[in-house]
C-alpha positions in Angstrom: 88.5 86.4 81.6 87.9 83.6 84.1 90.8 81.8 85.9 88.9 79.1 87.8 92.0 77.2 89.1 94.2 80.1 90.2 94.9 79.9 94.0 97.9 82.2 94.5 99.1 85.3 92.9 102.0 87.8 93.5 101.8 91.3 92.1 104.5 93.9 92.1 103.0 97.3 92.9 106.3 99.2 93.5 105.8 101.6 90.6 102.1 102.4 91.5 101.6 106.0 92.5 100.1 106.5 95.0 100.8 103.3 96.8 97.6 101.4 97.6 96.9 101.6 101.3 95.6 98.5 103.2 91.9 99.2 102.4 92.6 99.6 98.7 94.6 96.3 98.7 91.7 94.5 100.3 89.4 95.8 97.6 91.9 94.8 94.9 92.1 91.3 96.4 88.3 91.0 96.5 88.1 92.2 92.9 90.6 89.5 91.8 88.3 86.9 93.6 85.4 87.9 91.4 87.3 86.6 88.4 89.2 83.9 90.2 86.8 82.3 92.7 89.4 79.7 93.7 92.0 82.4 94.8 93.1 82.0 98.4 96.3 84.1 98.6 97.1 87.5 97.1 100.5 89.1 97.7 101.3 92.7 96.8 105.0 93.5 96.7 106.1 97.1 97.4 109.9 97.1 97.0 111.1 94.8 99.8 107.8 94.6 101.7 105.2 92.0 101.0 101.6 92.5 101.9 99.9 89.1 102.0 96.2 88.6 102.0 94.7 85.2 102.9 91.0 84.4 102.2 89.5 82.3 105.0 86.1 82.1 106.6 84.7 84.3 103.9 87.1 87.2 104.8 90.4 88.6 103.6 93.1 88.7 106.4 96.3 90.8 106.0 99.9 90.1 107.0 102.9 92.3 106.3 106.4 90.9 105.8 109.2 93.5 105.9 112.7 93.1 104.4 111.7 90.3 102.0 113.2 90.0 98.5 110.7 89.1 95.7 113.3 87.2 93.7 114.3 85.1 96.7 110.8 84.6 98.1 110.0 80.9 98.4 106.2 81.2 99.1 105.2 79.9 95.7 107.3 76.7 96.2 105.8 76.0 99.7 102.2 75.9 98.6 
């Protein structure tokens, strides 16, 4: 399935065992980019921690935000 217009996605990985480490998250973000070439932001939620990945300059760059709440997160409305 191709999603040519998708730019941002948030995924809840709280129930995944084992929890994907940073390297595995980068691989997952890159795999999503194969099917969604327009993707620029991938966020993985693990309970109250958000692992954000931004695609710039042909690379994925990580950022970790602790003590966030997925239902109160306003990232989607700011973009």
